[in-house]
N, C-alpha and C positions, 0 to 999 in steps of 0.2 A: 893695345895691343890686345885689351880685352873687347873694344871696340870692334876690334876688325872678325873678332872671335864669333861677336852676336850677330854681324853680317852673316857672315858666314853661314853660321845656324840658320839664320832666317832664310838664307837662300835657296839652303839645303831643304827646311821646313816646306819653301813656297815651289820648289822644285819637286817633290813629292807629292804636295798638293795637287802640280799641273800634270805628273803622269799620272795620278788616280782616276785625275777628271777626265784625262782623253782617252784611259782606257773604259771607264764606264759609258764614255759617248761611242766609242766604237762596237762596245756592246749592246747600246740602243740603237743604234742607227744600222747595226748589221744583224738583224734580225732575221731568222727564219721561222716565216709564219704557218702552222702546220693549223689548215681547217679542216676535221675529218667528218669526211663525206661518205655515203654511200656508195658503190661504181655505177648508179643508174645518176646520180648527183642533182641538177637541174637539166638534166639530158632527156630524160626518160617524158613521154607525152601521158601524164597521166593526173589525175584531179591533184595532189602532191605528194610529197615525197621528204624527204628530208632536205633543211636549207637555213640558211642564217635568220629568216624571219617566220614567224608565227602569230598569229592574232588569234585569242582567246579571250572570251568576254569583254569584250572593248576593249582590251589591254594588249599592247603589240609588246613582242618581245625580241630582242634582236642580237643575236649571234658577234660583237664588235671586236674584231683585232687590229689593235692601235700601237701598243707597246706593253711592256712589261706588267705596266703596276695599273694600265686602266683598260684593259681587255676582258672581255667575259661575255655574259650573259646579263641583258639590261631588262628591264621592266619599265616601259613606257606607258604612263596614263595622262587625262587630262589634268593634272595635281601632282603628279611627282614623276620623276626617273631616278630609278634607281638599280644597282649591282645585284644581282642575287644571286651570282652565282661568278667568283672570279674564274679567269684562263689557268690552264694547266702550263705551269712554266720550266722545261728544263733548259739548264744553262752548260750541259756539258755532254759531249764534246762541244757541240753548239748549240746557240741561245734557241730554242723551240718554243713558239707561244701558240696551244693548242685551244682552239673554242671548240664548245660540241655542236654538230647540227640539231634544227628543231624540226616539231612539225606538229599541228594537230589536230587532234581527233577527238569529235564528240565532246567539243569544249574542254578536252583537257591540253595542257603543256606538254607534249611529250621529249625528253633531253638522251640525247645517245650518248655519253659520257666514255670518250676511248679507255678500254682498260676494264669497263663492267662488263660482268656478266649476265647484266638484265638490263630495259629501259628504265627510266626515270619518270617520273612528273610531277609539277610544280604543285604545293597543296595552298589553298587559299590564307592557311596561316605563315607561310612562307617557308615550308621545311620540301625537303625532296624525299620522295619515298616511290618505292619498286611499281613499277606500272605493268611487269612482266616479264619474265623470266625466259630464257633461250631454251626452254626445255624440248630437246630437240633426239637425244640420245634414243633411239629406237632400233631393236633390234640387231642387224648386223651391220648399222654403220652409228661411224664415231664420226666426229666434229673434225673439221680441218679449219684451224685457225689462221688469221691472219696477222699474227705477231704482236695484235695491240691486245690479245685476252676476247676480240669478239668473233664470231663465226662469220665468215667474209658472206654476208650479206646485203640484201637490198629489200628496204623497208617503202611499200607503197602503198598507197590509197585510189581504190575503184569504186566505184559506187556505193562511195562511205563506208566502205570496208577495210579494213585493216590487211595486207597480204605482206608477208616475209620471203623471198627466194631465197633458199641458203644452200650454199656449194660444199656440199660434202664427201664425204671419200669412203665408197661401197667395199668392204674386205672382200666380199665375197666376186667383184669384178676388177679388183684392185686396180680402181680408178675412181675418177670423180663426176660426181652427177649432181643436179639440182634436185631440188625438193621446195616445194611449194605448200606453207604453211598459211593457215587464216585466224587472227584474232577471236578468239571467243570471250565474251563481256561478262559473263557467269562466271567462266575458271579463271580468267586472267590470265589464258595462256595462248599460245599460238600453236594451234593442231594441226597434222597434217590433212593437206587435201589432195596434194597430186604427188606423184613421183615421177618424174618426167623418166627416168632410168638411165640418163646419160644427160651431159652437159649441155644447155640449151643456151641460145643468142640473147632472147630477150622475151619478153612476153607481158600480154594484157587480159585486163577481162573487161565483159561487154554484156550488158545482164546476165551475169552469171554464168556468161559462158569464157573458156580459159582458149586464148588464142598462144599460141609460141611460134618461133621460128627457132630453125636447127640449121647449120651451117655441115655440108658434105661434097669435098671435091672443090674446094668454092662457089657451090650452089647455097642458096638459101632457101629453105621448105618451111610454107607455111601450114600448121595444123590446128585443130580446132579439137578437145576433148568433150567427144559427146558424153549424153548420160550414164552409161556404162562403163564412165573414165577410161574409154582407150581411144586413140589420139588418132583425127581422121585427116587424111591430107587433103589438103584445100589447090596450093597451087606453088610453083616455082617462083622465087621473086629472084628476078637478074640485078642487082646492085653492086657493087663493088665492096661497101660496105654497110649494114644493116646496125644502127646502136639502138632504138627501139621503134616499137610500134605500137598504133590504137586504130584498132575497127570501131567505123558507126555506120550503122545502115548497111549497105552492099558495097562498103568500101573499107580499105583498110591504109590508115598513113602508114609514113614511111619516114623515118628519119635516116639520114645517111650521112657520110661524110666524101668528102672528095680526094684527100688524098693518105687515106691508111693510117692516118692517126688520130687517133682515140680523143683528141683535144680538139679537136678539128671538125664540129659535128656541122655542117654546114648546112647541108642539101635537105628539104621535108617535100616529097612527092605525096599523092591522091592515086590511089591506084583500084580499078573494080576487084572484085574478089572473084565474078564471074566470068571475065570477058579482059581482051588485054589490053585496057584501055589504062592509061598512065598520063598522067600529068605534074610537072614540078613547078609547086606553090610558092616554094619562098629557096632561096639562093645566097649564101654569105650572113646567114644567122645563126649564131650563136645559141640561145636558147629558145626551149620551148616549153611551154604549160598549156595544158588541156584546161577548159572550165566552160561549163553550162555547155551550151551548142560550139564555143568556138576554141581554135587555136590562139594561142596568142605568142608571137615572135619579138626576141631580143636582141639587141644588135648591143656588141661591146664596143671598146674605143677603138679598137683594131678594126672595126669594118667601117666603109666608107657613107652607106648608106644607114644613118644613126637615127635609133627611133624604137618606138614599141609598137607592133604593127598587129592588126587583129583579123582573123580569117574565119567568116562562119561558116559552119558545118551542113546550113540547112541551105543558104543562098550562094554559098562559095565565092562570095563577094572578100575580096582584103581592103581593108581601109588603115591609115595610118592615124594611129589617138595621140602618139608622143614625139617628141624630139630627141627625150631623155635615153644616154647608154644605160643599160641597164645588167645586172647581174646579179643573181640569186632571191628568188618572187615570190610572194606568198598573196594569195587572192581571197578577199575573203568579204562577202554583201556588197561583190560591184566593185569594190575598193581593190586596187594593184599596190602593196606595199614590194619594193624594189633597193635595192642598194646601187648605188653610181659610187665610185671613184671613193669608198666607204662611207658614206654617207647614206641614209635613210629616208627614202621618200614616199611619200603616196598619191595616187595618179583615181581620182573619184570617176567611173565612166560614166557618170550622169553630168555632172555638172563641167565635165572635161578638165578641172584645177587639178593642177601638181603642186603639192606642199612639201617641205623640207621638214623631216620629225623630228631627224636624229643627227649631230654633226659634232 
């Protein structure tokens, strides 16, 4: 009788262990991954924006999301790989793993942690400190928060300068407006550069000139801000949707999607500012990054023509440089760092070689 009771207790114990193991497996393999990025993400045509990858002083920083135990920001060097910042994990009501986006600015690593009221930078001694406060509450304007403690904002790099486009609420108009801020290296703050006085679609900066797009009655209008800080109408852009623009020489490059879905940014056009000339350069590509005198186009696993392509802004020639599918890209010193299926690779534009860095 005692033997039966012992076996019964053993079976109960093993059953509990088995149930707990099943529960843990369910938690680990049914995760919701939340990669917090700006609304531009990697679909903006700019020199730099928030991404999973950043390169600072020869070291590679990678926001990796794998599971609740190993996700976070990793520092990768020739001698060592270490996690410098664990991911933020919420268990209720669902298991959500959040890794912060990264950016390189003036040889500094910028980290945008959800819920923080300021950007952070990673110091040489391995500590995090404030890079800049979002000091934007001016006059009659109040911040519009996006539910995470952040401004609803986009951070981008143009001509080696850092800009922040903020969506704010204008109490005088009782409406949302966009305001553009430029980062001041001396005060370590974003200062107001231009008030668009309404909500815009997108913008870019070329040789210190601000170009932006508005939408009115399903028409897109391209403007330039003159020296008096006033808008000057350039032309109407006839596209179904516009996600981002880039101005180079006498042309505007337009990133537009096919399906009215913000996650389907597929078409890339070149259009003359002074005439009706327009040409489709890329179709069916998810990701675009401007670097030096070229536009890099990247495909993901859902596209048929997989690979990385380079379009020269000077020669208007397109060439395929790699067969890899890519997402989340950073380019530094002619080396393309990109993520493919959660692994981190680097492509050397000079040697044409591709190597895996982190898996």
